[in-house]
N, C-alpha and C positions, 0 to 999 in steps of 0.2 A: 717451372718449379721454383718456389721461393722457400726460404727457411725462415721460420718465425721463432723468436725466443721471448719467453716471459719470465719475469722474476716475481716471486710471491712468497708469503709466509703462510703456512698451513693454518686454516681457520680464520684468516683475516681477509676482509673484502678488499678488492683492488679493481681498478678500471683498466680495460684493455681496449685497444683499437684494432679491429679486424683488418685484413688486407683490403677489404671493400671500403674501408674508411668508417664503418659503423662503430660506435662506442658501446661497450658492454660492461656490466658489473659482474664480477666473478668471485667465487669462494672455492678454494680447493681443500679437501679433507682427505686423510688417509684412512683406508679401510682394508685391513690385512695387507695383502700384497698388491693393493690397488690404490690409485689416486682417482678421486671423484671430483670433477670440476662442475659446478653449477654456474652456467653462463646465462645472464639475462640481458636481452637487448631488444631492439625494435621488432624483431620477428618472434618474440616469445622467449621461453626458457629452454635451454638445451643442457642435458646431463652428458658429460663426456667422461666415460670411465676408461681408465688405462690399467689393464691387468698385466703385470710383469711376470715372466717365467724364464727358465733357463733357455728356452727356444727364442724368446724375444718379447714382444708386447702385442696385445690386442686392444685396439681402441674401439669402443662402442659409443656412438652418438645417439641419444634419444631425445626427440623433440617432444616435450611433455604435453603440449597442447594438442597435437595431432596424433601422437603415439608412433610416429614414423621412426624407424630404427635403421642405422647403418653401421656396419662393422668393417674394420680394416686391420689385417694382421701385418706385423712388422717382424722380419727375421733378424735375429742377432747376428752381427758380423764381427769378426776379429776375436 
């Protein structure tokens, strides 16, 4: 397991390097209680939606080219 940290400003494009070494272009916007990150790289575009609640966060990744979707819940601790 590794921890990744990114710093960004909402609505402004930024470059990020994935743990695999691939470079991506990203934009993050806020939609209600969610952060939506559009990440474009060598393998296409991925929408990463993080929905926050009292229980924690649910992250949904959608590969826009293929339509593949993955979800991961995170429980709030402390």
